[in-house]
C-alpha positions in Angstrom: -0.1 -0.1 -0.2 1.2 3.6 -0.6 1.2 5.5 2.5 2.4 8.9 2.8 4.8 9.7 5.8 8.3 10.2 6.5 11.0 7.7 7.1 13.7 8.0 10.0 17.2 8.7 8.9 20.6 7.7 10.8 22.3 11.0 11.4 24.9 12.4 13.5 23.0 14.0 16.4 21.7 17.6 16.2 19.7 20.4 17.5 17.1 21.3 15.2 15.5 25.1 15.2 12.7 26.0 13.0 12.1 29.8 12.6 8.4 30.4 12.6 8.1 34.2 13.8 7.4 36.2 10.6 4.2 38.1 10.3 3.6 37.0 6.9 2.3 40.4 5.7 2.1 39.5 2.2 -0.3 36.7 2.8 -2.7 39.2 3.3 -4.2 36.8 6.2 -5.1 37.0 9.8 -3.5 33.2 10.1 0.0 33.1 11.0 1.8 32.4 7.8 3.0 29.0 9.0 -0.2 27.7 9.6 -1.5 28.2 6.1 -2.4 24.9 4.8 -0.2 23.1 2.1 -1.8 19.6 1.1 -4.4 20.0 4.0 -1.7 20.3 6.9 -0.1 23.5 8.0 3.3 24.7 6.5 4.9 24.3 10.1 3.6 20.6 10.2 5.5 19.4 7.1 8.7 20.9 8.3 8.2 19.5 11.9 7.7 16.0 10.1 10.8 16.1 8.1 12.6 17.3 11.2 11.6 14.5 13.2 12.8 12.1 10.5 16.4 13.2 11.6 15.7 12.5 15.1 16.8 15.6 16.9 18.1 15.5 20.2 16.4 18.9 20.8 13.6 20.3 18.6 12.7 24.1 18.9 10.4 26.3 17.2 11.0 30.1 17.4 7.5 31.8 17.4 6.6 35.5 17.5 3.5 36.7 15.3 0.4 34.5 16.1 2.7 32.7 18.6 -0.1 31.5 20.8 -2.1 30.1 18.0 1.1 28.4 16.4 2.1 26.9 19.8 -1.5 25.3 20.2 -1.8 24.0 16.7 1.6 22.3 16.4 2.1 21.4 20.3 3.9 18.0 20.9 5.9 16.4 23.8 8.8 16.6 21.6 8.6 20.4 20.5 10.0 23.2 22.7 9.2 26.9 21.8 11.0 30.0 21.9 9.6 33.3 21.4 10.9 36.2 19.3 8.7 39.1 20.7 10.4 41.4 18.2 11.3 40.4 14.4 15.0 41.7 14.1 16.2 39.2 11.7 17.1 35.4 11.4 20.0 35.8 13.5 18.1 37.1 16.2 15.7 34.5 15.9 18.0 31.6 16.3 19.5 33.8 19.4 16.2 33.1 21.3 16.5 29.4 20.9 20.0 28.9 22.2 18.9 28.6 25.8 17.0 25.7 24.9 19.8 23.6 22.7 22.6 21.0 23.7 25.6 22.6 23.2 27.6 19.6 22.5 26.0 18.7 19.2 25.5 20.9 16.1 22.4 22.9 15.3 20.7 22.6 12.0 18.4 25.9 11.1 15.3 25.3 9.4 12.3 27.6 8.2 8.5 27.1 8.9 7.5 28.4 5.4 9.8 25.9 3.6 7.6 22.8 3.6 9.0 20.4 1.2 12.7 20.1 1.6 13.5 16.1 1.7 15.1 14.6 4.8 17.4 12.9 2.4 18.6 16.8 1.5 19.0 17.7 5.0 21.2 14.5 6.0 23.4 15.2 3.0 23.9 18.8 4.7 24.4 17.3 8.4 26.8 14.7 6.9 28.9 17.3 5.1 29.1 19.4 8.5 29.6 16.4 10.6 33.3 17.2 11.1 32.6 20.5 12.8 32.1 22.5 9.7 29.7 25.1 8.9 27.3 23.7 6.4 25.0 25.8 4.0 22.5 24.5 1.7 22.6 26.1 -1.6 21.1 25.9 -4.8 21.7 27.4 -8.4 18.7 29.2 -9.9 18.2 30.4 -13.6 16.7 33.6 -11.9 18.4 34.3 -8.4 16.8 37.7 -7.9 16.2 38.6 -4.3 18.0 35.9 -3.0 21.3 36.3 -1.0 24.5 34.9 -3.1 27.3 32.5 -2.3 30.1 34.2 -2.6 33.5 32.1 -3.2 36.9 32.7 -4.1 39.3 31.6 -6.6 39.5 28.1 -5.6 35.9 27.8 -4.7 35.8 28.4 -1.2 32.7 30.2 0.3 34.1 33.5 1.5 30.7 34.9 2.5 26.8 35.2 1.9 25.5 38.6 0.4 21.8 39.6 0.4 20.2 40.7 -2.8 19.5 44.0 -1.5 23.1 44.9 -0.3 25.1 42.8 -3.0 27.1 44.7 -5.8 25.8 44.6 -9.5 28.3 41.8 -10.1 27.7 39.8 -7.1 23.8 39.8 -8.5 25.2 38.0 -11.4 26.1 35.1 -9.1 23.4 32.0 -9.7 24.3 30.0 -6.6 22.2 31.3 -3.7 21.7 30.7 0.0 18.5 28.8 0.9 18.9 29.7 4.7 19.3 26.4 5.8 22.4 25.9 7.8 24.1 23.5 10.1 26.8 25.1 12.9 28.6 23.9 15.8 26.2 24.9 18.6 28.7 26.3 21.0 30.5 28.4 18.2 27.0 29.5 17.1 26.6 31.2 20.3 29.6 33.5 20.2 29.1 34.4 16.6 25.3 35.3 16.9 26.3 37.5 19.9 28.8 39.4 17.6 26.2 40.0 14.7 25.8 43.4 13.6 22.7 45.2 11.5 24.2 47.6 9.5 22.7 46.4 6.6 19.6 48.1 4.5 17.3 46.2 6.8 18.8 47.0 10.0 18.4 43.3 10.9 20.6 40.7 12.6 21.1 38.1 9.6 21.9 34.5 10.0 23.6 34.7 6.8 26.3 36.9 8.3 27.5 34.1 10.5 29.4 32.4 7.4 32.2 35.2 7.6 32.5 34.6 11.3 33.0 30.9 10.6 35.8 32.0 8.1 37.1 34.4 10.2 37.6 31.6 13.2 39.2 29.0 10.8 36.1 26.9 10.5 35.5 25.6 6.9 32.3 26.4 5.1 30.9 23.5 3.3 27.8 23.3 1.1 25.3 20.8 0.1 22.9 20.7 -2.7 19.1 19.4 -3.1 18.1 17.0 -5.7 15.1 19.7 -6.8 14.8 23.3 -6.8 11.6 23.0 -5.4 13.1 21.7 -2.2 14.0 25.0 -1.2 11.3 27.0 -2.1 9.4 29.3 0.6 6.1 30.9 0.7 5.5 34.6 1.1 2.3 35.0 -0.9 -0.8 33.2 -1.8 0.3 33.0 -5.0 3.7 30.8 -4.1 1.4 28.6 -1.6 -0.8 27.7 -4.8 2.7 27.1 -6.7 3.8 24.6 -4.0 0.4 22.9 -3.6 0.9 21.8 -7.2 4.5 20.6 -6.7 3.2 18.7 -3.3 0.4 17.1 -5.5 2.4 16.5 -8.6 4.7 14.3 -6.3 1.8 12.6 -4.3 0.5 11.6 -7.9 3.9 10.5 -9.1 4.1 8.3 -5.7 0.5 6.6 -6.5 1.4 5.9 -10.1 4.8 4.2 -9.1 2.8 2.1 -6.5 0.5 0.9 -9.4 -2.6 3.1 -8.6 -4.6 4.0 -12.2 -5.0 7.9 -12.1 -7.0 8.9 -15.3 -5.2 12.3 -15.1 -2.2 12.8 -12.5 -3.0 16.6 -12.3 -6.4 16.4 -11.2 -6.2 14.8 -7.9 -5.6 16.3 -4.2 -4.5 14.4 -1.3 -4.8 16.2 1.9 -3.7 14.0 4.4 -2.8 10.0 4.3 -4.1 8.2 1.1 -3.4 4.3 1.5 -4.1 2.3 -1.7 -4.3 -1.2 -2.4 -3.5 -3.1 -5.5 -5.6 -2.2 -8.8 -7.1 0.7 -7.0 -8.2 3.4 -9.9 -9.0 6.8 -9.2 -11.2 9.2 -11.8 -10.4 13.1 -12.2 -11.0 15.9 -9.7 -11.2 13.6 -6.5 -10.4 15.3 -3.1 -9.1 13.0 -0.2 -8.7 14.6 3.0 -7.1 13.1 6.6 -6.7 9.1 6.7 -8.2 7.2 3.9 -7.7 3.7 3.0 -8.9 2.4 -0.5 -8.4 -1.5 -0.4 -7.4 -3.8 -3.5 -9.7 -3.2 -6.6 -11.5 0.0 -5.1 -12.7 2.2 -8.0 -13.4 5.7 -7.6 -15.2 7.8 -10.1 -15.1 11.5 -11.3 -15.6 14.6 -8.6 -15.8 12.6 -5.3 -14.5 13.7 -2.0 -13.4 11.4 0.6 -12.6 12.1 4.0 -11.3 10.0 6.9 -12.7 6.5 5.5 -11.9 3.1 5.0 -13.3 1.7 1.6 -13.3 -2.3 1.3 -12.4 -4.3 -1.5 -13.8 -4.5 -4.9 -16.2 -1.0 -3.9 -17.3 1.0 -7.0 -17.7 4.5 -6.0 -19.7 6.3 -8.4 -19.3 10.2 -9.6 -19.9 12.8 -7.3 -20.2 11.0 -4.2 -19.2 12.6 -0.8 -18.1 10.2 1.8 -17.0 11.6 5.6 -15.7 9.7 8.4 -17.4 6.3 7.4 -16.6 3.0 6.9 -17.4 1.0 3.9 -17.4 -2.9 3.1 -16.3 -5.2 0.3 -18.1 -4.9 -2.9 -20.6 -2.1 -2.3 -21.7 0.2 -4.8 -22.2 4.0 -4.1 -23.6 6.9 -5.9 -23.4 8.8 -8.2 -24.2 11.4 -5.8 -24.7 9.3 -2.8 -23.4 11.3 0.7 -22.2 9.4 3.7 -21.8 11.3 6.7 -19.9 10.5 10.1 -20.9 7.3 11.8 -22.1 5.7 8.6 -21.3 1.9 8.4 -22.0 -0.3 5.4 -21.4 -4.0 5.3 -20.5 -6.0 2.0 -22.4 -5.8 -0.8 -24.7 -3.1 0.4 -26.0 -0.3 -2.2 -26.2 3.2 -1.5 -27.7 5.1 -4.7 -28.3 8.5 -5.8 -29.2 11.2 -3.5 -29.2 8.9 -0.6 -27.8 10.2 2.5 -26.5 7.8 5.5 -25.7 9.2 8.8 -24.8 7.6 12.0 -26.5 4.4 10.7 -25.2 1.3 9.9 -26.3 -1.1 6.8 -26.2 -4.9 6.9 -25.0 -7.4 4.2 -26.6 -6.6 0.8 -29.0 -3.9 2.4 -30.1 -1.6 -0.5 -31.2 2.2 -0.4 -30.7 3.1 -4.0 -33.1 6.4 -4.5 -33.7 9.8 -2.8 -33.6 8.7 0.8 -32.3 9.7 4.3 -31.3 7.2 7.1 -30.0 8.6 9.9 -29.3 7.3 13.5 -30.6 3.5 12.5 -29.5 -0.2 12.0 -30.3 -1.7 8.7 -30.5 -5.7 9.1 -29.2 -7.8 6.1 -30.9 -7.7 2.6 -33.3 -5.1 3.7 -34.8 -3.1 0.6 -35.3 0.6 1.3 -37.9 2.2 -1.5 -37.3 5.6 -2.7 -38.2 8.8 -0.6 -37.6 6.9 2.7 -37.0 8.9 5.7 -35.9 7.8 9.3 -37.5 10.5 11.3 -34.8 10.5 14.1 -34.9 14.0 15.7 -37.8 15.3 17.7 -36.4 19.0 18.2 -34.4 18.2 21.0 -33.2 14.9 21.0 -32.0 12.1 18.0 -34.0 8.8 18.4 -32.9 5.3 16.8 -34.7 3.1 14.3 -34.1 -0.6 14.1 -35.0 -2.7 10.9 -34.3 -6.6 10.9 -33.1 -8.7 8.4 -35.1 -9.1 5.1 -37.7 -5.9 5.5 -38.8 -4.4 2.6 -39.7 -0.7 2.7 -42.2 0.6 0.0 -41.5 4.3 -1.3 -42.3 7.3 0.6 -42.3 5.6 3.9 -41.7 7.8 7.2 -40.1 5.6 10.2 -40.9 7.9 13.4 -38.3 6.8 15.7 -37.7 5.5 18.5 -39.2 2.4 16.3 -38.6 -1.6 15.6 -39.8 -3.2 12.7 -39.3 -7.0 13.0 -37.7 -9.2 10.4 -39.4 -10.1 7.0 -42.0 -7.3 7.9 -43.2 -5.6 4.2 -44.1 -2.0 4.4 -46.6 -0.7 2.0 -45.8 2.4 0.2 -46.7 6.0 1.8 -46.9 4.2 5.1 -45.9 6.2 8.0 -44.4 3.7 10.9 -44.9 5.3 14.7 -45.1 2.0 16.8 -43.2 -1.1 16.7 -44.3 -3.7 13.8 -43.7 -7.6 14.8 -42.0 -9.9 12.5 -43.6 -11.4 9.4 -46.2 -9.0 8.6 -47.6 -6.6 6.3 -48.0 -2.8 7.6 -49.9 0.1 5.9 -51.9 2.9 7.1 -55.4 2.7 6.0 -56.5 5.0 3.2 -59.6 5.9 1.1 -59.2 6.8 -2.6 -62.0 8.4 -3.9 -62.7 9.4 -7.7 -65.1 12.3 -8.7 -66.5 12.5 -12.4 -67.1 15.7 -14.1 -64.1 17.6 -12.3 -62.7 20.7 -14.0 -59.2 21.5 -13.5 -59.0 25.4 -12.6 -57.5 27.4 -15.4 -55.0 29.9 -15.3 -56.6 33.3 -15.9 -54.5 35.4 -18.2 -53.2 39.0 -17.3 -54.5 41.6 -19.1 
């Protein structure tokens, strides 16, 4: 089965500091930037997952703007928080985390708005700097505008990093840029950060200036590079967030294809959580999967379906425009088109739920069928029950919910109302248009007495034309 997640990589011991204090003004949102969703989860959660795969000695998130909300959202036993009350630059932000770090191991600095860096890339950087070096993750861009440039000497050694706004014309021609992701010996880093100055255009304390401190102290600066450029892309606007969303979804689609899942169009699927697929699963266009979703062998998902926190059994067919939310579906069932399973729906094997049928907090037994225009809520439906068109379980009295129990082999005629709490015995036949408000014994026919009248000579009213 394909399952999204992260692997644990064996690497030298490290502290990891994640900078997440920025306001993100270009996002034009009250939500802190690092909490904006990518593939259904906050940007910062992606970074935390990747960080955990390196088994850090200490894991510290530096918060600032919206710090209380950020803490609440990502709080976990392995996460410590430091606060940057004034946003005075990346160097200043890392300083706030120093009291929480283990000075005996190096510190890797990540960013809460750079969500797609692979753990394998970070391991490469950590390994390169393992001998007490200062490590920088760099990438070469066709258009490096706006990024800090990696300045090297004639022998290719890194001499400094210069921000775009502070760079000379010749330095702006350099295509190799600093991603901001660095690793440094923590003890030395403490002193280097204390010596930073803010004599730059932004009047901020740049973490990038630490490289010159390292060189001054005779510490070798090493670099590592990601396999893909998108690993280093950050989010500063809704447009950039949308771009990364497409990158993430494309990567997920390729993983599904490689695992043997059939996708009608890899560009038209959205996975916003964890999707596990068995063998011979097929997914049509414009489907959205949220939370934890399990599709067993041979499941077929039609176009434009939304499936959230659900388990779907082997051989089940889900037709177009079906919505499944917190439901469990058995094997060889048939759903849709336009079916809706709400939280608490449980469908046994070989059951059918058809067009414009809504199931909520209800159980359908083996082979039960509800094929047309029905609402089944707070009910236990037995095996082989046939639910006719327009059937409604009247489960709510205006204050409380009540349960309906339908035993095995019941035939429910069209347009029947079952007023809960009520129980219908096995093998009962309910005539069309019946209202059930009392328990029905097994092996009976139940109906409401009705009188049908016919009047001869009736003239249908004629609509008067407006003058």
